[in-house]
N, C-alpha and C positions, 0 to 999 in steps of 0.2 A: 682397352683402347690405347693407342700410341698418342703422343702429343700432337701428331699431325692430324689425328682423327677428332680432336677436341678443340673447343673454343670456350669462351666465357659468355654467359647469358644471365639475364635477370629473370629468375624463375619465381613463380607463385608457389610458395611452400605449403600453403593451406589457405582456404578462404578466410578473409579477414581484412584488417586495416593495413595501412601502407607498410608497416614493418614486416609483413609476410613476404615482401619482395626481397630476394637475396641473390647476390652474385654467386654463381656456381659454375663449375666445369660442366660442359654440355656437349653432346655429340655434334660433330660438324654435319650440317644438313646436306644430303645428297642433292646434286643438280640433275634434275630430270631432263629428258630430251627436248622438252619445250620450255625449259626454264633458264633463268639467268641467276647465277650465284653472285650476290653483292657483298662486298666487304663494307660493312656498315660504318659510316662516319658519324651519323646522328639518326636518332629515331624520335618521331613526334609522340607526344603524350596526348591521348584523347579520352573522351568520356567512356567509350566502350572498354578501354583498358581498365578503368576504375571498376566498371561493372563486372568484368571478368575476374578481377582480383577479389571482389566481394563474393564471388560464387554465384552470380545471378545472370551471367551472360557466357554460356559455354561456347567454346569454339565449334564450328561446324565439323562434321565428320571429315577426317583426313587432314585437317589443319593442324599446325603446330600448337602445342599447349602453352607456348610462351606468349606473353602479351606483346603488343606492338604491331600496329596496322599501317605504318608508313615509315619509310627510311630514305636516306640519301647516302650515296657512297660511290665506290668504284666497282666496275665489273671485274670479278675475280675468275669467273669461268662461265662458259656458255654450253647449253645442251646441243646435242647433235643436230637438232632441227632449227636451231637459232642462227640466223645469218645477219640480223640487223644490228647486233651489238658486238663490240670488240673489247678485248681485255684492256682495262684501264679507262674505259669510257666513264665519264662522270654522269651518274644517273640518279633519278629519284623514282620511287615506286610505291604503289599500293600493295601491301602484302596481305596474305591470308592469315596472318599471325606470325609470331617469331621475330618481330622487329627489334625487340629488346635483346640483341645479341650481337656478337662481333661479325657474324655472317648470316645471311638469310637467302633462301632460294625462293624465287618469285616467277610466276608465269610471265613469259616474255611480253605478252600483250599488255601487262600492267606496268610496264617500265617506260619512263619518259626521260628525255634529256634534261639535265639541269639548265634552267634558263641562263643566258649569258649575263655575267655580272653578279651572279648569286653564289654565296658560299654554300657548302654542303649542309651546314647547320640550318641556314635559311631555307634551303630547298626541302629539307626533311619536314618542314612544317606545312607543306602544301598538299600532298596527295590525298590524304583521308578527307579533308574538308572540301577540296576542289572536286574530287570525285563525287562526294555526297551531294553537293549543291548542283553540280552538272546533271547528275542522274535525276534528282527530284525536281528542282526548280526550273531547269532548262529543258531537259529531254521529256520529262513527264508533264510538267505544268506549263511548258511552252513560253517561258519568259522571253520577251522580245523587246525590241526597240520601241520607245514611246510609252511602255507600261510603267506603272508605279508599283513598288514592292515594299511592304512593311517587314523589317528585319529585326527579329528579337535576338537578344544576346549579341548585339552588333559589335561589341568590342572583343568578343572571343574569336575562336578559330573558325567555326562554321559561319557565324554572323559576319565576320570580316571577309571571308571568302565570298559570301553572298553579295556584299556591297560591291566588291571589286568585279565580280563576274557580271553583276547587273550593269555596272558602269561601262565595262568593255562592250556589252551588248547594246548600249544606248538606252537602258532603262533607268528609272529614277528611284534610288534607294532611300527610304526613310528609316533611320536607325533608332531603335528603342534601347536605351541605356539606363544606367543607374547613378551616374556621377558626371560632373563637368569634365573630368579627365577622360572618361570613356567617350563622352560626346565629342571632345576635340579629336580623339583618335579616329572615331568613325568618320568624322568630317575629312580628316587627312586621307582616309582610304577612298573617299569619293561620295559619301552620303550627301544628299542635297538638303537634308534637314534632320534634326534629331528630336527625340522625345524622351525626357527624363521621367520614367514612370514613378519615381519616388516623389515628384512634385507636380506632375502634369497628368491629366486624364488622357489616356491613350486614344480612346475613341474620338473625343472632342477635338483633340489636336490633329489626329489623322484627317478627320473631315474638314477641318479648317485648311489644312495643307493641300487638300485635293478639291477645293471649292465645293464641298458637300457631297462629292461623288463617292468617296471611299477608294481604297486601293484595289489594284487588279490582282495582285499576288501577295501572299503572306508566307514567310518562312518562320516557323515556330519551333523553338527548342524547349519551351516552358511547360506546356500542357496544363492540366488541371483547369482552374477557373479562367485561364487565358483563352481557352477555346471559345467561350462566349464573347469575350472582348474582340477576338479576331473576326468573328462572324459579324458583329456590329460595325466593325471598321471596314468591311469589304464593300466594294462596288458590286453591282449586279453582274453575274457571270464570273465572279472572281474564283480563284483557286487557292486554297490554304494547304500548305505542305507541312506535315508534321514529321520532324526528323529526330526528336528527342522529347523526353517528358521529365525535365528536371524537377518540376514542382508537382507532379502527380500524373499517374497513368489513367485516371478516370475523370470524366467531365460531364457536366450537364449541358446538353446541346439543345438550343432553341430550334427545333426541327422546322417549325412553321416559317421562321425567318430564313433558315437555310433553303427551304423550298421556294419561298417568295423571291429570294435573290438569285435563285438558280446557281447556288454555289457548289463547288467541288471541294471535298476534304479528303486528302490522300495521305497515306503514311508509308514509310519504307525503311528498311535497314540495308546497309550496303554489304556487310560481310558475307551473308549467305548467297549473294548473287553469283551466277556462274562465271567461269573464266571468260566465256564469250561475251557476256554482258559487260563485264569490267573492261574487256579489251575495246568494246564499242565506245564506252565512256572515255577511255584513254584516247582513242582516235579523235573523238569530238574535241577534247581538250587540246590535243596536239594541233588540230587544224584551226579551230576557231578562237582559242583563248591563249595558248602558249606564246604566240608571237608578241602579244602585248606585254608579257612579263619581261621580255628582254629589252624593252624600250628604256632609254636612259632615265626618263622622268617617271617611270613606274614606281609607286610607293610600295616598298616591301612591308609585309606584315611584321609587327614587332614580335621578337622571340626572346624568351628567357631561357638560357642554356643551363643545364645541370650536368655535372660529371656523371658518367655512366653508373657508378656505384652509389649515387645519391638518388636513385629512383624513388625511394620512400619519401624523400623531401619534395620531389617533383609532384608526387601524387597528393601529398598534403597541400601543396600550393594550388593544385587543380581543384581540390575539394573546397578550399576556402572561397573560391569564386571571386577573388578580388583582383586577379591578374588581368593584364591587357595583352591580347594577341595569343601566341602559342608558347607552350613549354616544350623543350626538346632535351633529350638525353644525348650527350656527346661521348662517344667511345674514346679510348686512348688513341686509336688510329685517327679519329676525327680531330682530336686535339692537336695532332701533328700535321694534319693535311692542310 
């Protein structure tokens, strides 16, 4: 390969801990006829990246073996069938993998413009979480104006996105957190109330906040024993969305309560969805959510940037679960942009 055919990427050299992430020369990804080649300024760090690194979340067939499911940067090339993007456009995108690299090729339908007033590092923290919440909580569970939604992990990426999306849609987000600092952050994002699960009973507090009715929707990233808590905190006809299982993939479900309350419990993962499905999610975000992000008073999620070659440190910080907001890797190009 010639230098023009190569770039640098953060590769998983073997399943294991954060130190298996290493910066390496890597072949430049080809830009297919329906794709956009993005020069990456920053890549978000997400839970699936950690699972892939550990060897328990393999990429779907045809996807890049590199981690990284969201990026922001500039359009470096477009495929023959792509007309909506021009060279140099500032974009953010949901990738199918390969985001931990200097360049990544992405289906054009998964690319969105960077909101006005946002840096590329800030924009890189949006796609994975906003696509996930839009797919599950909005399009599948039908979150709408006037509803209440209980949001677990509210100070993290997915939880923060859920609070802001709910607020944009006119729903009321109740944030479940683990510290006063995280409660303050969730409140800044738009949560109408917070519950500190280390000192408060989630069910009792939820019922008190909803005049005994319970919540209409739940976004859960915890799993395990939290499943029963969620069911008890729900109103009749509520919908619980399971998008991760940080504390356990198995749960005891009180089926009679589930039936009596006429509840729905659904789960989903984003990465295996088709390009058409992801494009539909992007269209919904573009039409119904993206305009709000460009408003001068919109509160941007907190980000913690790491230099590109410090991916192991970013993964260790993610695993510690003490951070607020999102972690992003900034490439040398991003540091100059």
